[in-house]
Phi, psi and omega in degrees: 000138182293144178285146177302147181301320181299326180298324182292346182266351182293155173302153184298130172084006180231165178239162178226169179290175181295154181296323180299315179296321180294317179294326176296319177297315178296325178296319177298314179297324184295337176300315178291323180297315182291322176299318178293322178298319177298315178299318178296321177299317179295318182291314180291332181276322185246357173095179183297342178300344176287349181253182174266011173284146180210193181293339178273310179257081174286334175252138180207228183300318184299312182290322174301312179299316181300310181292325181292312182291329176295318178294316181292332177281359181293348176301334181293305184288325183286318177294320176298319178297315181292323183284309189270330182265312180269354173060046174273095192297324181302338181288351179298336183280353180226000183296324180298316178296321178301319179294316179299313180296316179298316178301316181293318181295316183284320177293323176296320178298320178295323177295320177298316181296327177301322177284323189284334184288349173087319179231079186299336179293344178255016182301330182289347180301324182297334178269322186272330179235061185290143172273102188290351179264002183254136175295335180292337175295315176297321180299313185294324178286316183292318182292325177292314180294322181289327175298321176298319177298318179295323176297317178297323178286333182280328184302313180301326178295320178294318182291342178274003173304141194307316182284319179295326183290348176284344178278118185306317181298314181292322177296318179294320179297316179298317180298314182291328176291324175297322179298324182272002186298325176303324178296313180294326178295319178294315178297318180297319179297319179295310183296314184291322178301316184286324180282329173299315181294319182292330174298320176288321179297329179302318178287323184295335181271001180282080186293342177272001180237089188297341179293326185254338186298137176222159177285173185261154170237110194058240182261000184247142166294148189288353170297336175305311184282327179295322179293323178296313183295318180294326180291314181288342175282322185273328186304307180300323180291325178293322176300319177299318181294322177297317179299316180294323178297317177299318180296319181293320182285328183266341184072022182232156178265125184268323178207170185284156177296331179297318178294319180296316180292331174297314176299318179295321178295320177297313178297320179295321178298314179292329177294321177296317177298315180298314183297324178302311181285329179292320177293321176296319178297315181296320178296314179295324179295316183288318188268346185232303187293312180295314178301322178293338175269004180076028184236154171258165181303316184288346182289337184267009176237153185204121172060190182287331183288318181243039185280170179295341181301331178296321179294315181290328175297314182294312187277324184267290185296319183257010180235284183296316183299307178295330177298318178295314182296327182277336186262338178274116186306317182296322179286322181293332181280353176268110187307314183300314180292323181295310181291328175298317179297320179296319178296314181295322178299313178294321178297323180299317180290329176293317178297318179301314180292327179294311184292325178290330182274309188267311183294328176302318182280325183293333182296131179286093185287334181254153183301329182271000179277168172219168178293131176243147179251130179254130175229121180294149178261186187299325183293320178291318180293317182298316181289329175292318176295329177300319179294319177296320178294319176302315178297319180296321179296313182294317178298319180297315179294320179295318179298319187284324191240348183247150180280069184286324188245104182298331184273349192303312184301319181288334182274344179235072192290348179285352179287154178291000000 
């Protein structure tokens, strides 16, 4: 009996579930996708007034979401750097997934920015009429160039799809692009490092916003380096979580636990480095920067929404605790504790981006100001979920039809 056409598209040596079940899964995801598309249509048609953003809160859920996914997508450039530049060979078994996750995070961030700029038809102004005195100019060029690099890194994986790889020209193109991958990994690491840093530097230069303002290190405020370190700490752990999610949904093992714990150890090491400088930054902020602004530590917090609990959540629960779990071998070898640490690590960078984005603006910087509370509305939530749904669709298609996991066939030997 002839094999189903869909079966012929699967990666070599592995099996997948039935097409009907897969289409049902895509249909479920599409509900969120369509809701987000409707929200995007309303926003692009009627403007930012469809959201809860205003002249006071120009940054809100979208920028928080944008900065968070960019940080979580840092696993792509950092894993690529470790694999292709430092030649850490075990990472070859998860590098493909890192590229897919990075591509989704950065392309999703660009989609969010398209909505957030308010006048998307003028999006090209940032390239053609750049403000050379703004850190955001560097961000827009670096993030665009790095997205192009990620597309270049993603293309060989697509060309290795079983049917496409039978075409000699495409097979040769994929092989030659793999040969050049160390070059793209190096360029990607350079571009991503600078735009991650400039996103942090943007907050650090806000001298009228004491919650975010920091002193300089050479020509950069030291938030430049803190954002880079927090991203490379969270990125590898987020890649592990995506891998584990695929395993739970598919009921199959994608890569070994040893590879995952290696990624976790790398993330934990960078988290320890980040926490060392973050605690030093927090101490300097409390004892020097705030007093010079005429403020006490408790003045920059307000009520339950902007309370001190956010700081302790970020540094303690989502900082010190996952660092310990990831760095102590016995704890790291315990799956429940390991995956909990990865979740907390990712949550910590999200909290960090939230407070720098929203709490910085909510603080009454002028004597006539007062604390304002920002709550995103349905349009912002719907479009953010749209980006997550977009990512889920692409990951699902990549899992089903692309050779993302080199170890999968050997780990699931019951497959044909």
